[in-house]
C-alpha positions as CSV (number, residue, x, y, z in Angstrom):
1,K,12.5,0.2,-9.9
2,D,15.4,1.7,-11.7
3,L,15.3,5.0,-9.7
4,A,15.2,2.9,-6.4
5,T,18.4,0.9,-7.5
6,K,20.2,4.1,-8.5
7,L,19.4,5.7,-5.1
8,A,20.5,2.4,-3.4
9,S,23.8,2.7,-5.0
10,M,24.1,6.4,-4.3
11,Y,23.3,6.1,-0.6
12,K,24.9,2.6,-0.1
13,V,21.6,1.0,0.8
14,H,21.8,-2.8,1.2
15,D,18.2,-3.5,0.0
16,S,16.5,-1.4,-2.6
17,Q,13.1,-2.6,-1.3
18,C,13.7,-0.3,1.7
19,I,13.5,2.8,-0.5
20,Q,9.9,4.2,-1.0
21,L,9.5,6.7,-3.8
22,F,6.2,8.7,-4.4
23,G,4.8,12.1,-5.3
24,F,6.4,12.6,-8.7
25,R,5.5,15.5,-10.8
26,T,6.7,16.4,-14.3
27,A,8.2,19.8,-14.9
28,F,6.5,22.0,-17.5
29,G,7.9,21.1,-20.9
30,G,9.0,17.6,-19.8
31,G,12.4,16.3,-19.5
32,R,12.6,16.5,-15.7
33,S,10.6,15.2,-12.8
34,T,10.7,15.9,-9.1
35,G,9.5,13.5,-6.4
36,F,9.9,12.4,-2.8
37,G,11.7,9.4,-1.4
38,L,12.2,7.8,2.0
39,I,14.9,5.4,2.9
40,Y,14.4,3.0,5.7
41,E,17.0,1.0,7.7
42,N,15.1,-2.3,7.1
43,L,11.8,-3.8,6.0
44,D,10.4,-3.9,9.6
45,K,10.8,-0.2,10.1
46,M,9.2,0.4,6.7
47,K,6.2,-1.8,7.6
48,K,5.9,0.1,10.9
49,F,5.9,3.7,9.6
50,E,4.7,3.6,6.0
51,P,1.0,3.9,5.3
52,K,-0.8,0.6,4.1
53,Y,-1.6,2.0,0.7
54,R,2.1,2.7,-0.1
55,L,3.1,-0.7,1.2
56,K,0.6,-2.3,-1.2
57,R,1.9,-0.3,-4.0
58,A,5.5,-1.4,-3.3
59,G,4.3,-5.0,-3.1
60,V,5.3,-5.5,0.5
61,A,1.8,-5.8,2.1
62,E,-1.0,-7.9,0.8
63,D,-4.5,-7.0,0.1
64,K,-7.3,-7.5,2.5
65,T,-9.3,-10.7,2.0
66,G,-12.9,-11.4,2.9
67,A,-16.3,-9.8,2.3
68,G,-16.4,-6.2,1.4
69,R,-18.3,-3.4,3.2
70,R,-21.6,-3.7,1.2
71,A,-21.6,-7.5,1.4
72,K,-21.2,-7.4,5.2
73,K,-24.1,-5.0,5.5
74,D,-26.2,-7.1,3.3
75,T,-25.6,-10.3,5.3
76,K,-26.3,-8.4,8.6
77,N,-29.7,-7.1,7.2
78,R,-30.6,-10.6,6.0
79,R,-29.9,-12.0,9.4
80,K,-32.1,-9.4,11.0
81,K,-35.0,-10.5,8.8
82,V,-34.6,-14.2,9.6
83,R,-34.4,-13.7,13.4
84,G,-37.2,-15.2,15.3
85,K,-38.8,-17.1,12.5
86,E,-39.0,-20.9,12.3
87,K,-37.4,-22.8,9.5
88,T,-39.7,-23.9,6.7
């Protein structure tokens, strides 16, 4: 957060939410880190080009809702067993 606001003031970005920072690595011995950052013109462009996992990390995109992969498979297989039988 504080890095994004500092970069926003350095590069005169109107919204610090348009800045995406990632890939940070600490230098040996500490005291310094290097990373990568992308600055987008607006949030719409960011949503278009950024991967979904980074949007979720930034709090812009929401998580998927609904049944998971295993639950979908289980319900499909349960339906296969029931097919063609009369209700009792």
